[in-house]
CHARMM internal coordinates of N, CA and C (Angstrom, degrees):
IC EDIT
DIST 1 N 1 CA 1.4456
DIST 1 CA 1 C 1.5235
ANGL 1 N 1 CA 1 C 109.26
DIST 1 C 2 N 1.3088
ANGL 1 CA 1 C 2 N 116.95
DIHE 1 N 1 CA 1 C 2 N 129.82
DIST 2 N 2 CA 1.4583
ANGL 1 C 2 N 2 CA 120.25
DIHE 1 CA 1 C 2 N 2 CA -178.54
DIST 2 CA 2 C 1.5302
ANGL 2 N 2 CA 2 C 110.75
DIHE 1 C 2 N 2 CA 2 C -81.82
DIST 2 C 3 N 1.3166
ANGL 2 CA 2 C 3 N 114.94
DIHE 2 N 2 CA 2 C 3 N 165.81
DIST 3 N 3 CA 1.4634
ANGL 2 C 3 N 3 CA 121.58
DIHE 2 CA 2 C 3 N 3 CA 178.62
DIST 3 CA 3 C 1.5278
ANGL 3 N 3 CA 3 C 110.42
DIHE 2 C 3 N 3 CA 3 C -58.31
DIST 3 C 4 N 1.3213
ANGL 3 CA 3 C 4 N 116.36
DIHE 3 N 3 CA 3 C 4 N -41.12
DIST 4 N 4 CA 1.4631
ANGL 3 C 4 N 4 CA 121.04
DIHE 3 CA 3 C 4 N 4 CA -179.41
DIST 4 CA 4 C 1.5279
ANGL 4 N 4 CA 4 C 110.91
DIHE 3 C 4 N 4 CA 4 C -62.90
DIST 4 C 5 N 1.3339
ANGL 4 CA 4 C 5 N 116.78
DIHE 4 N 4 CA 4 C 5 N -40.31
DIST 5 N 5 CA 1.4671
ANGL 4 C 5 N 5 CA 120.84
DIHE 4 CA 4 C 5 N 5 CA 178.64
DIST 5 CA 5 C 1.5259
ANGL 5 N 5 CA 5 C 111.70
DIHE 4 C 5 N 5 CA 5 C -67.40
DIST 5 C 6 N 1.3235
ANGL 5 CA 5 C 6 N 116.74
DIHE 5 N 5 CA 5 C 6 N -38.02
DIST 6 N 6 CA 1.4642
ANGL 5 C 6 N 6 CA 120.65
DIHE 5 CA 5 C 6 N 6 CA 178.35
DIST 6 CA 6 C 1.5211
ANGL 6 N 6 CA 6 C 109.64
DIHE 5 C 6 N 6 CA 6 C -64.76
DIST 6 C 7 N 1.3221
ANGL 6 CA 6 C 7 N 116.55
DIHE 6 N 6 CA 6 C 7 N -44.59
DIST 7 N 7 CA 1.4652
ANGL 6 C 7 N 7 CA 120.82
DIHE 6 CA 6 C 7 N 7 CA 178.66
DIST 7 CA 7 C 1.5247
ANGL 7 N 7 CA 7 C 110.33
DIHE 6 C 7 N 7 CA 7 C -60.89
DIST 7 C 8 N 1.3202
ANGL 7 CA 7 C 8 N 117.38
DIHE 7 N 7 CA 7 C 8 N -43.45
DIST 8 N 8 CA 1.4688
ANGL 7 C 8 N 8 CA 121.27
DIHE 7 CA 7 C 8 N 8 CA 178.64
DIST 8 CA 8 C 1.5254
ANGL 8 N 8 CA 8 C 111.31
DIHE 7 C 8 N 8 CA 8 C -63.04
DIST 8 C 9 N 1.3309
ANGL 8 CA 8 C 9 N 117.04
DIHE 8 N 8 CA 8 C 9 N -39.39
DIST 9 N 9 CA 1.4635
ANGL 8 C 9 N 9 CA 120.91
DIHE 8 CA 8 C 9 N 9 CA 178.66
DIST 9 CA 9 C 1.5280
ANGL 9 N 9 CA 9 C 111.20
DIHE 8 C 9 N 9 CA 9 C -65.59
DIST 9 C 10 N 1.3226
ANGL 9 CA 9 C 10 N 116.63
DIHE 9 N 9 CA 9 C 10 N -41.40
DIST 10 N 10 CA 1.4667
ANGL 9 C 10 N 10 CA 120.79
DIHE 9 CA 9 C 10 N 10 CA 178.89
DIST 10 CA 10 C 1.5265
ANGL 10 N 10 CA 10 C 110.08
DIHE 9 C 10 N 10 CA 10 C -64.40
DIST 10 C 11 N 1.3328
ANGL 10 CA 10 C 11 N 116.74
DIHE 10 N 10 CA 10 C 11 N -47.22
DIST 11 N 11 CA 1.4632
ANGL 10 C 11 N 11 CA 120.16
DIHE 10 CA 10 C 11 N 11 CA 179.80
DIST 11 CA 11 C 1.5284
ANGL 11 N 11 CA 11 C 110.99
DIHE 10 C 11 N 11 CA 11 C -63.76
DIST 11 C 12 N 1.3236
ANGL 11 CA 11 C 12 N 117.39
DIHE 11 N 11 CA 11 C 12 N -37.39
DIST 12 N 12 CA 1.4595
ANGL 11 C 12 N 12 CA 121.24
DIHE 11 CA 11 C 12 N 12 CA 177.05
DIST 12 CA 12 C 1.5200
ANGL 12 N 12 CA 12 C 112.16
DIHE 11 C 12 N 12 CA 12 C -64.85
DIST 12 C 13 N 1.3229
ANGL 12 CA 12 C 13 N 116.29
DIHE 12 N 12 CA 12 C 13 N -38.94
DIST 13 N 13 CA 1.4646
ANGL 12 C 13 N 13 CA 120.98
DIHE 12 CA 12 C 13 N 13 CA 177.88
DIST 13 CA 13 C 1.5273
ANGL 13 N 13 CA 13 C 110.73
DIHE 12 C 13 N 13 CA 13 C -64.46
DIST 13 C 14 N 1.3238
ANGL 13 CA 13 C 14 N 116.25
DIHE 13 N 13 CA 13 C 14 N -41.86
DIST 14 N 14 CA 1.4683
ANGL 13 C 14 N 14 CA 120.32
DIHE 13 CA 13 C 14 N 14 CA 178.09
DIST 14 CA 14 C 1.5263
ANGL 14 N 14 CA 14 C 110.06
DIHE 13 C 14 N 14 CA 14 C -63.77
DIST 14 C 15 N 1.3331
ANGL 14 CA 14 C 15 N 117.66
DIHE 14 N 14 CA 14 C 15 N -44.31
DIST 15 N 15 CA 1.4711
ANGL 14 C 15 N 15 CA 121.44
DIHE 14 CA 14 C 15 N 15 CA 178.55
DIST 15 CA 15 C 1.5319
ANGL 15 N 15 CA 15 C 110.83
DIHE 14 C 15 N 15 CA 15 C -62.11
DIST 15 C 16 N 1.3367
ANGL 15 CA 15 C 16 N 117.10
DIHE 15 N 15 CA 15 C 16 N -40.58
DIST 16 N 16 CA 1.4651
ANGL 15 C 16 N 16 CA 120.83
DIHE 15 CA 15 C 16 N 16 CA 177.02
DIST 16 CA 16 C 1.5284
ANGL 16 N 16 CA 16 C 109.84
DIHE 15 C 16 N 16 CA 16 C -59.17
DIST 16 C 17 N 1.3274
ANGL 16 CA 16 C 17 N 116.40
DIHE 16 N 16 CA 16 C 17 N -46.70
DIST 17 N 17 CA 1.4652
ANGL 16 C 17 N 17 CA 121.00
DIHE 16 CA 16 C 17 N 17 CA 177.96
DIST 17 CA 17 C 1.5260
ANGL 17 N 17 CA 17 C 110.42
DIHE 16 C 17 N 17 CA 17 C -58.68
DIST 17 C 18 N 1.3394
ANGL 17 CA 17 C 18 N 117.12
DIHE 17 N 17 CA 17 C 18 N -46.91
DIST 18 N 18 CA 1.4596
ANGL 17 C 18 N 18 CA 120.95
DIHE 17 CA 17 C 18 N 18 CA -177.81
DIST 18 CA 18 C 1.5283
ANGL 18 N 18 CA 18 C 112.08
DIHE 17 C 18 N 18 CA 18 C -62.84
DIST 18 C 19 N 1.3230
ANGL 18 CA 18 C 19 N 117.48
DIHE 18 N 18 CA 18 C 19 N -38.43
DIST 19 N 19 CA 1.4629
ANGL 18 C 19 N 19 CA 121.03
DIHE 18 CA 18 C 19 N 19 CA -174.71
DIST 19 CA 19 C 1.5240
ANGL 19 N 19 CA 19 C 114.39
DIHE 18 C 19 N 19 CA 19 C -85.37
DIST 19 C 20 N 1.3289
ANGL 19 CA 19 C 20 N 117.84
DIHE 19 N 19 CA 19 C 20 N -31.20
DIST 20 N 20 CA 1.4607
ANGL 19 C 20 N 20 CA 119.59
DIHE 19 CA 19 C 20 N 20 CA -171.59
DIST 20 CA 20 C 1.5266
ANGL 20 N 20 CA 20 C 115.23
DIHE 19 C 20 N 20 CA 20 C -117.24
DIST 20 C 21 N 1.3080
ANGL 20 CA 20 C 21 N 119.22
DIHE 20 N 20 CA 20 C 21 N -29.15
DIST 21 N 21 CA 1.4654
ANGL 20 C 21 N 21 CA 121.25
DIHE 20 CA 20 C 21 N 21 CA -176.81
DIST 21 CA 21 C 1.5279
ANGL 21 N 21 CA 21 C 111.35
DIHE 20 C 21 N 21 CA 21 C -100.70
DIST 21 C 22 N 1.3124
ANGL 21 CA 21 C 22 N 117.14
DIHE 21 N 21 CA 21 C 22 N -49.03
DIST 22 N 22 CA 1.4551
ANGL 21 C 22 N 22 CA 122.05
DIHE 21 CA 21 C 22 N 22 CA -176.64
DIST 22 CA 22 C 1.5345
ANGL 22 N 22 CA 22 C 114.07
DIHE 21 C 22 N 22 CA 22 C -56.83
DIST 22 C 23 N 1.3322
ANGL 22 CA 22 C 23 N 119.83
DIHE 22 N 22 CA 22 C 23 N -41.56
DIST 23 N 23 CA 1.4745
ANGL 22 C 23 N 23 CA 118.60
DIHE 22 CA 22 C 23 N 23 CA -179.72
DIST 23 CA 23 C 1.5322
ANGL 23 N 23 CA 23 C 113.63
DIHE 22 C 23 N 23 CA 23 C -59.06
DIST 23 C 24 N 1.3102
ANGL 23 CA 23 C 24 N 117.73
DIHE 23 N 23 CA 23 C 24 N -32.18
DIST 24 N 24 CA 1.4644
ANGL 23 C 24 N 24 CA 119.67
DIHE 23 CA 23 C 24 N 24 CA 179.83
DIST 24 CA 24 C 1.5302
ANGL 24 N 24 CA 24 C 112.30
DIHE 23 C 24 N 24 CA 24 C -78.79
DIST 24 C 25 N 1.3328
ANGL 24 CA 24 C 25 N 117.63
DIHE 24 N 24 CA 24 C 25 N -17.57
DIST 25 N 25 CA 1.4635
ANGL 24 C 25 N 25 CA 121.46
DIHE 24 CA 24 C 25 N 25 CA 179.55
DIST 25 CA 25 C 1.5211
ANGL 25 N 25 CA 25 C 112.56
DIHE 24 C 25 N 25 CA 25 C -88.51
DIST 25 C 26 N 1.3191
ANGL 25 CA 25 C 26 N 117.30
DIHE 25 N 25 CA 25 C 26 N -20.90
DIST 26 N 26 CA 1.4557
ANGL 25 C 26 N 26 CA 120.97
DIHE 25 CA 25 C 26 N 26 CA -177.69
DIST 26 CA 26 C 1.5200
ANGL 26 N 26 CA 26 C 111.18
DIHE 25 C 26 N 26 CA 26 C 84.78
DIST 26 C 27 N 1.3060
ANGL 26 CA 26 C 27 N 115.68
DIHE 26 N 26 CA 26 C 27 N 173.96
DIST 27 N 27 CA 1.4660
ANGL 26 C 27 N 27 CA 121.80
DIHE 26 CA 26 C 27 N 27 CA -178.35
DIST 27 CA 27 C 1.5226
ANGL 27 N 27 CA 27 C 109.64
DIHE 26 C 27 N 27 CA 27 C -87.97
DIST 27 C 28 N 1.3237
ANGL 27 CA 27 C 28 N 116.65
DIHE 27 N 27 CA 27 C 28 N 105.64
DIST 28 N 28 CA 1.4600
ANGL 27 C 28 N 28 CA 121.27
DIHE 27 CA 27 C 28 N 28 CA -178.03
DIST 28 CA 28 C 1.5216
ANGL 28 N 28 CA 28 C 113.55
DIHE 27 C 28 N 28 CA 28 C -117.07
DIST 28 C 29 N 1.3179
ANGL 28 CA 28 C 29 N 117.42
DIHE 28 N 28 CA 28 C 29 N -7.19
DIST 29 N 29 CA 1.4603
ANGL 28 C 29 N 29 CA 120.18
DIHE 28 CA 28 C 29 N 29 CA -174.91
DIST 29 CA 29 C 1.5219
ANGL 29 N 29 CA 29 C 110.66
DIHE 28 C 29 N 29 CA 29 C -72.34
DIST 29 C 30 N 1.3211
ANGL 29 CA 29 C 30 N 115.98
DIHE 29 N 29 CA 29 C 30 N 137.65
DIST 30 N 30 CA 1.4573
ANGL 29 C 30 N 30 CA 122.00
DIHE 29 CA 29 C 30 N 30 CA -179.67
DIST 30 CA 30 C 1.5240
ANGL 30 N 30 CA 30 C 112.42
DIHE 29 C 30 N 30 CA 30 C -89.82
DIST 30 C 31 N 1.3123
ANGL 30 CA 30 C 31 N 116.22
DIHE 30 N 30 CA 30 C 31 N -3.28
DIST 31 N 31 CA 1.4568
ANGL 30 C 31 N 31 CA 121.09
DIHE 30 CA 30 C 31 N 31 CA -176.32
DIST 31 CA 31 C 1.5204
ANGL 31 N 31 CA 31 C 111.63
DIHE 30 C 31 N 31 CA 31 C -114.71
DIST 31 C 32 N 1.3179
ANGL 31 CA 31 C 32 N 114.99
DIHE 31 N 31 CA 31 C 32 N 162.28
DIST 32 N 32 CA 1.4613
ANGL 31 C 32 N 32 CA 122.01
DIHE 31 CA 31 C 32 N 32 CA 168.37
DIST 32 CA 32 C 1.5153
ANGL 32 N 32 CA 32 C 106.76
DIHE 31 C 32 N 32 CA 32 C -123.68
DIST 32 C 33 N 1.3077
ANGL 32 CA 32 C 33 N 119.43
DIHE 32 N 32 CA 32 C 33 N 129.94
DIST 33 N 33 CA 1.4609
ANGL 32 C 33 N 33 CA 128.56
DIHE 32 CA 32 C 33 N 33 CA -5.71
DIST 33 CA 33 C 1.5238
ANGL 33 N 33 CA 33 C 110.96
DIHE 32 C 33 N 33 CA 33 C -70.04
DIST 33 C 34 N 1.3225
ANGL 33 CA 33 C 34 N 116.17
DIHE 33 N 33 CA 33 C 34 N 169.13
DIST 34 N 34 CA 1.4686
ANGL 33 C 34 N 34 CA 120.49
DIHE 33 CA 33 C 34 N 34 CA -179.86
DIST 34 CA 34 C 1.5319
ANGL 34 N 34 CA 34 C 109.45
DIHE 33 C 34 N 34 CA 34 C -58.06
DIST 34 C 35 N 1.3034
ANGL 34 CA 34 C 35 N 116.55
DIHE 34 N 34 CA 34 C 35 N 161.81
DIST 35 N 35 CA 1.4667
ANGL 34 C 35 N 35 CA 120.82
DIHE 34 CA 34 C 35 N 35 CA -177.86
DIST 35 CA 35 C 1.5267
ANGL 35 N 35 CA 35 C 112.15
DIHE 34 C 35 N 35 CA 35 C -59.83
DIST 35 C 36 N 1.3294
ANGL 35 CA 35 C 36 N 117.13
DIHE 35 N 35 CA 35 C 36 N -38.94
DIST 36 N 36 CA 1.4699
ANGL 35 C 36 N 36 CA 119.02
DIHE 35 CA 35 C 36 N 36 CA 179.65
DIST 36 CA 36 C 1.5276
ANGL 36 N 36 CA 36 C 110.95
DIHE 35 C 36 N 36 CA 36 C -70.14
DIST 36 C 37 N 1.3357
ANGL 36 CA 36 C 37 N 117.55
DIHE 36 N 36 CA 36 C 37 N -38.72
DIST 37 N 37 CA 1.4692
ANGL 36 C 37 N 37 CA 120.12
DIHE 36 CA 36 C 37 N 37 CA 176.85
DIST 37 CA 37 C 1.5251
ANGL 37 N 37 CA 37 C 110.71
DIHE 36 C 37 N 37 CA 37 C -66.26
DIST 37 C 38 N 1.3236
ANGL 37 CA 37 C 38 N 116.01
DIHE 37 N 37 CA 37 C 38 N -40.20
DIST 38 N 38 CA 1.4614
ANGL 37 C 38 N 38 CA 121.25
DIHE 37 CA 37 C 38 N 38 CA 177.24
DIST 38 CA 38 C 1.5284
ANGL 38 N 38 CA 38 C 110.29
DIHE 37 C 38 N 38 CA 38 C -59.28
DIST 38 C 39 N 1.3256
ANGL 38 CA 38 C 39 N 116.72
DIHE 38 N 38 CA 38 C 39 N -47.14
DIST 39 N 39 CA 1.4610
ANGL 38 C 39 N 39 CA 120.88
DIHE 38 CA 38 C 39 N 39 CA -179.25
DIST 39 CA 39 C 1.5181
ANGL 39 N 39 CA 39 C 110.89
DIHE 38 C 39 N 39 CA 39 C -63.94
DIST 39 C 40 N 1.3217
ANGL 39 CA 39 C 40 N 117.56
DIHE 39 N 39 CA 39 C 40 N -42.09
DIST 40 N 40 CA 1.4681
ANGL 39 C 40 N 40 CA 121.93
DIHE 39 CA 39 C 40 N 40 CA 177.82
DIST 40 CA 40 C 1.5301
ANGL 40 N 40 CA 40 C 109.76
DIHE 39 C 40 N 40 CA 40 C -59.36
DIST 40 C 41 N 1.3315
ANGL 40 CA 40 C 41 N 117.16
DIHE 40 N 40 CA 40 C 41 N -47.51
DIST 41 N 41 CA 1.4644
ANGL 40 C 41 N 41 CA 121.49
DIHE 40 CA 40 C 41 N 41 CA 179.35
DIST 41 CA 41 C 1.5235
ANGL 41 N 41 CA 41 C 111.29
DIHE 40 C 41 N 41 CA 41 C -63.86
DIST 41 C 42 N 1.3274
ANGL 41 CA 41 C 42 N 116.96
DIHE 41 N 41 CA 41 C 42 N -40.62
DIST 42 N 42 CA 1.4634
ANGL 41 C 42 N 42 CA 120.96
DIHE 41 CA 41 C 42 N 42 CA -179.04
DIST 42 CA 42 C 1.5256
ANGL 42 N 42 CA 42 C 111.32
DIHE 41 C 42 N 42 CA 42 C -65.69
DIST 42 C 43 N 1.3340
ANGL 42 CA 42 C 43 N 117.71
DIHE 42 N 42 CA 42 C 43 N -40.21
DIST 43 N 43 CA 1.4694
ANGL 42 C 43 N 43 CA 120.67
DIHE 42 CA 42 C 43 N 43 CA 178.15
DIST 43 CA 43 C 1.5222
ANGL 43 N 43 CA 43 C 109.74
DIHE 42 C 43 N 43 CA 43 C -64.79
DIST 43 C 44 N 1.3206
ANGL 43 CA 43 C 44 N 117.62
DIHE 43 N 43 CA 43 C 44 N -40.84
DIST 44 N 44 CA 1.4650
ANGL 43 C 44 N 44 CA 119.90
DIHE 43 CA 43 C 44 N 44 CA 178.37
DIST 44 CA 44 C 1.5287
ANGL 44 N 44 CA 44 C 111.36
DIHE 43 C 44 N 44 CA 44 C -66.79
DIST 44 C 45 N 1.3271
ANGL 44 CA 44 C 45 N 117.02
DIHE 44 N 44 CA 44 C 45 N -38.24
DIST 45 N 45 CA 1.4679
ANGL 44 C 45 N 45 CA 120.98
DIHE 44 CA 44 C 45 N 45 CA -175.89
DIST 45 CA 45 C 1.5315
ANGL 45 N 45 CA 45 C 113.20
DIHE 44 C 45 N 45 CA 45 C -80.07
DIST 45 C 46 N 1.3355
ANGL 45 CA 45 C 46 N 117.31
DIHE 45 N 45 CA 45 C 46 N -42.88
DIST 46 N 46 CA 1.4663
ANGL 45 C 46 N 46 CA 121.35
DIHE 45 CA 45 C 46 N 46 CA -171.88
DIST 46 CA 46 C 1.5227
ANGL 46 N 46 CA 46 C 114.81
DIHE 45 C 46 N 46 CA 46 C -108.19
DIST 46 C 47 N 1.3246
ANGL 46 CA 46 C 47 N 117.51
DIHE 46 N 46 CA 46 C 47 N -7.89
DIST 47 N 47 CA 1.4579
ANGL 46 C 47 N 47 CA 120.35
DIHE 46 CA 46 C 47 N 47 CA -175.89
DIST 47 CA 47 C 1.5181
ANGL 47 N 47 CA 47 C 110.62
DIHE 46 C 47 N 47 CA 47 C 98.35
DIST 47 C 48 N 1.3159
ANGL 47 CA 47 C 48 N 115.05
DIHE 47 N 47 CA 47 C 48 N 172.30
DIST 48 N 48 CA 1.4636
ANGL 47 C 48 N 48 CA 120.72
DIHE 47 CA 47 C 48 N 48 CA -171.18
DIST 48 CA 48 C 1.5266
ANGL 48 N 48 CA 48 C 112.99
DIHE 47 C 48 N 48 CA 48 C -63.71
DIST 48 C 49 N 1.3189
ANGL 48 CA 48 C 49 N 118.00
DIHE 48 N 48 CA 48 C 49 N -54.63
DIST 49 N 49 CA 1.4629
ANGL 48 C 49 N 49 CA 120.31
DIHE 48 CA 48 C 49 N 49 CA -173.75
DIST 49 CA 49 C 1.5227
ANGL 49 N 49 CA 49 C 111.89
DIHE 48 C 49 N 49 CA 49 C -65.65
DIST 49 C 50 N 1.3239
ANGL 49 CA 49 C 50 N 117.37
DIHE 49 N 49 CA 49 C 50 N -54.65
DIST 50 N 50 CA 1.4661
ANGL 49 C 50 N 50 CA 120.68
DIHE 49 CA 49 C 50 N 50 CA -178.04
DIST 50 CA 50 C 1.5287
ANGL 50 N 50 CA 50 C 110.91
DIHE 49 C 50 N 50 CA 50 C -65.20
DIST 50 C 51 N 1.3388
ANGL 50 CA 50 C 51 N 117.34
DIHE 50 N 50 CA 50 C 51 N -38.09
DIST 51 N 51 CA 1.4599
ANGL 50 C 51 N 51 CA 120.69
DIHE 50 CA 50 C 51 N 51 CA 178.81
DIST 51 CA 51 C 1.5195
ANGL 51 N 51 CA 51 C 112.39
DIHE 50 C 51 N 51 CA 51 C -63.22
DIST 51 C 52 N 1.3418
ANGL 51 CA 51 C 52 N 116.71
DIHE 51 N 51 CA 51 C 52 N -43.78
DIST 52 N 52 CA 1.4636
ANGL 51 C 52 N 52 CA 119.99
DIHE 51 CA 51 C 52 N 52 CA 177.20
DIST 52 CA 52 C 1.5260
ANGL 52 N 52 CA 52 C 111.29
DIHE 51 C 52 N 52 CA 52 C -66.15
DIST 52 C 53 N 1.3155
ANGL 52 CA 52 C 53 N 116.11
DIHE 52 N 52 CA 52 C 53 N -36.37
DIST 53 N 53 CA 1.4639
ANGL 52 C 53 N 53 CA 120.18
DIHE 52 CA 52 C 53 N 53 CA 177.66
DIST 53 CA 53 C 1.5300
ANGL 53 N 53 CA 53 C 110.19
DIHE 52 C 53 N 53 CA 53 C -62.89
DIST 53 C 54 N 1.3340
ANGL 53 CA 53 C 54 N 117.15
DIHE 53 N 53 CA 53 C 54 N -45.88
DIST 54 N 54 CA 1.4606
ANGL 53 C 54 N 54 CA 121.19
DIHE 53 CA 53 C 54 N 54 CA 178.45
DIST 54 CA 54 C 1.5309
ANGL 54 N 54 CA 54 C 110.58
DIHE 53 C 54 N 54 CA 54 C -63.79
DIST 54 C 55 N 1.3344
ANGL 54 CA 54 C 55 N 116.76
DIHE 54 N 54 CA 54 C 55 N -39.79
DIST 55 N 55 CA 1.4584
ANGL 54 C 55 N 55 CA 120.78
DIHE 54 CA 54 C 55 N 55 CA 178.01
DIST 55 CA 55 C 1.5208
ANGL 55 N 55 CA 55 C 112.16
DIHE 54 C 55 N 55 CA 55 C -64.13
DIST 55 C 56 N 1.3258
ANGL 55 CA 55 C 56 N 116.48
DIHE 55 N 55 CA 55 C 56 N -40.00
DIST 56 N 56 CA 1.4592
ANGL 55 C 56 N 56 CA 121.55
DIHE 55 CA 55 C 56 N 56 CA 178.31
DIST 56 CA 56 C 1.5264
ANGL 56 N 56 CA 56 C 110.78
DIHE 55 C 56 N 56 CA 56 C -60.76
DIST 56 C 57 N 1.3362
ANGL 56 CA 56 C 57 N 116.84
DIHE 56 N 56 CA 56 C 57 N -46.64
DIST 57 N 57 CA 1.4670
ANGL 56 C 57 N 57 CA 120.40
DIHE 56 CA 56 C 57 N 57 CA 179.74
DIST 57 CA 57 C 1.5168
ANGL 57 N 57 CA 57 C 111.41
DIHE 56 C 57 N 57 CA 57 C -65.29
DIST 57 C 58 N 1.3261
ANGL 57 CA 57 C 58 N 115.79
DIHE 57 N 57 CA 57 C 58 N -36.16
DIST 58 N 58 CA 1.4642
ANGL 57 C 58 N 58 CA 119.87
DIHE 57 CA 57 C 58 N 58 CA 177.60
DIST 58 CA 58 C 1.5284
ANGL 58 N 58 CA 58 C 110.62
DIHE 57 C 58 N 58 CA 58 C -63.42
DIST 58 C 59 N 1.3217
ANGL 58 CA 58 C 59 N 117.31
DIHE 58 N 58 CA 58 C 59 N -43.61
DIST 59 N 59 CA 1.4659
ANGL 58 C 59 N 59 CA 121.07
DIHE 58 CA 58 C 59 N 59 CA 179.39
DIST 59 CA 59 C 1.5304
ANGL 59 N 59 CA 59 C 110.32
DIHE 58 C 59 N 59 CA 59 C -63.39
DIST 59 C 60 N 1.3256
ANGL 59 CA 59 C 60 N 117.22
DIHE 59 N 59 CA 59 C 60 N -36.92
DIST 60 N 60 CA 1.4672
ANGL 59 C 60 N 60 CA 119.97
DIHE 59 CA 59 C 60 N 60 CA 176.72
DIST 60 CA 60 C 1.5285
ANGL 60 N 60 CA 60 C 111.61
DIHE 59 C 60 N 60 CA 60 C -65.62
DIST 60 C 61 N 1.3285
ANGL 60 CA 60 C 61 N 117.64
DIHE 60 N 60 CA 60 C 61 N -33.75
DIST 61 N 61 CA 1.4667
ANGL 60 C 61 N 61 CA 121.46
DIHE 60 CA 60 C 61 N 61 CA 178.77
DIST 61 CA 61 C 1.5242
ANGL 61 N 61 CA 61 C 112.17
DIHE 60 C 61 N 61 CA 61 C -73.34
DIST 61 C 62 N 1.3243
ANGL 61 CA 61 C 62 N 117.74
DIHE 61 N 61 CA 61 C 62 N -22.84
DIST 62 N 62 CA 1.4677
ANGL 61 C 62 N 62 CA 122.30
DIHE 61 CA 61 C 62 N 62 CA -176.11
DIST 62 CA 62 C 1.5259
ANGL 62 N 62 CA 62 C 108.88
DIHE 61 C 62 N 62 CA 62 C -84.70
DIST 62 C 63 N 1.3186
ANGL 62 CA 62 C 63 N 115.69
DIHE 62 N 62 CA 62 C 63 N 87.76
DIST 63 N 63 CA 1.4598
ANGL 62 C 63 N 63 CA 120.88
DIHE 62 CA 62 C 63 N 63 CA -177.78
DIST 63 CA 63 C 1.5285
ANGL 63 N 63 CA 63 C 109.33
DIHE 62 C 63 N 63 CA 63 C -143.29
DIST 63 C 64 N 1.3164
ANGL 63 CA 63 C 64 N 118.30
DIHE 63 N 63 CA 63 C 64 N 170.58
DIST 64 N 64 CA 1.4660
ANGL 63 C 64 N 64 CA 120.75
DIHE 63 CA 63 C 64 N 64 CA -176.60
DIST 64 CA 64 C 1.5310
ANGL 64 N 64 CA 64 C 114.41
DIHE 63 C 64 N 64 CA 64 C -61.67
DIST 64 C 65 N 1.3242
ANGL 64 CA 64 C 65 N 117.85
DIHE 64 N 64 CA 64 C 65 N -18.94
DIST 65 N 65 CA 1.4564
ANGL 64 C 65 N 65 CA 120.71
DIHE 64 CA 64 C 65 N 65 CA -178.77
DIST 65 CA 65 C 1.5244
ANGL 65 N 65 CA 65 C 112.88
DIHE 64 C 65 N 65 CA 65 C -90.97
DIST 65 C 66 N 1.3180
ANGL 65 CA 65 C 66 N 116.90
DIHE 65 N 65 CA 65 C 66 N -3.05
DIST 66 N 66 CA 1.4628
ANGL 65 C 66 N 66 CA 122.29
DIHE 65 CA 65 C 66 N 66 CA -179.30
DIST 66 CA 66 C 1.5206
ANGL 66 N 66 CA 66 C 109.49
DIHE 65 C 66 N 66 CA 66 C -95.78
DIST 66 C 67 N 1.3339
ANGL 66 CA 66 C 67 N 116.17
DIHE 66 N 66 CA 66 C 67 N 140.19
DIST 67 N 67 CA 1.4658
ANGL 66 C 67 N 67 CA 118.76
DIHE 66 CA 66 C 67 N 67 CA 177.99
DIST 67 CA 67 C 1.5250
ANGL 67 N 67 CA 67 C 111.55
DIHE 66 C 67 N 67 CA 67 C -80.94
DIST 67 C 68 N 1.3379
ANGL 67 CA 67 C 68 N 117.95
DIHE 67 N 67 CA 67 C 68 N -14.42
DIST 68 N 68 CA 1.4658
ANGL 67 C 68 N 68 CA 121.31
DIHE 67 CA 67 C 68 N 68 CA 177.76
DIST 68 CA 68 C 1.5153
ANGL 68 N 68 CA 68 C 111.93
DIHE 67 C 68 N 68 CA 68 C 74.70
DIST 68 C 69 N 1.3329
ANGL 68 CA 68 C 69 N 116.53
DIHE 68 N 68 CA 68 C 69 N -150.70
DIST 69 N 69 CA 1.4563
ANGL 68 C 69 N 69 CA 121.88
DIHE 68 CA 68 C 69 N 69 CA -179.70
DIST 69 CA 69 C 1.5167
ANGL 69 N 69 CA 69 C 111.19
DIHE 68 C 69 N 69 CA 69 C 121.10
DIST 69 C 70 N 1.3099
ANGL 69 CA 69 C 70 N 115.22
DIHE 69 N 69 CA 69 C 70 N -163.88
DIST 70 N 70 CA 1.4639
ANGL 69 C 70 N 70 CA 120.97
DIHE 69 CA 69 C 70 N 70 CA 179.65
DIST 70 CA 70 C 1.5191
ANGL 70 N 70 CA 70 C 108.48
DIHE 69 C 70 N 70 CA 70 C -86.12
DIST 70 C 71 N 1.3152
ANGL 70 CA 70 C 71 N 116.10
DIHE 70 N 70 CA 70 C 71 N 127.47
DIST 71 N 71 CA 1.4671
ANGL 70 C 71 N 71 CA 122.21
DIHE 70 CA 70 C 71 N 71 CA -178.73
DIST 71 CA 71 C 1.5223
ANGL 71 N 71 CA 71 C 107.49
DIHE 70 C 71 N 71 CA 71 C -145.29
DIST 71 C 72 N 1.3148
ANGL 71 CA 71 C 72 N 116.29
DIHE 71 N 71 CA 71 C 72 N 99.68
DIST 72 N 72 CA 1.4645
ANGL 71 C 72 N 72 CA 121.25
DIHE 71 CA 71 C 72 N 72 CA -178.30
DIST 72 CA 72 C 1.5232
ANGL 72 N 72 CA 72 C 110.50
DIHE 71 C 72 N 72 CA 72 C -94.35
DIST 72 C 73 N 1.3500
ANGL 72 CA 72 C 73 N 116.77
DIHE 72 N 72 CA 72 C 73 N 149.47
DIST 73 N 73 CA 1.4707
ANGL 72 C 73 N 73 CA 118.91
DIHE 72 CA 72 C 73 N 73 CA 179.17
DIST 73 CA 73 C 1.5159
ANGL 73 N 73 CA 73 C 112.46
DIHE 72 C 73 N 73 CA 73 C -69.43
END
COOR INIT
IC SEED 1 N 1 CA 1 C
IC BUILD
């Protein structure tokens, strides 16, 4: 599997989550853009590994003790 295919698979997985899983969970993210949108943007901007890493840290920051706000990749 090439790097391009892996990136496409990751972005497709995020889109699947956004379209089919996230709507049933409701809007819980404390940040703008949402954590899944942030991760999608980060993967497109920084590549698969660094983008997923940034998305992972963003998800860890999105908790009840965080005030949230605008956080762009």
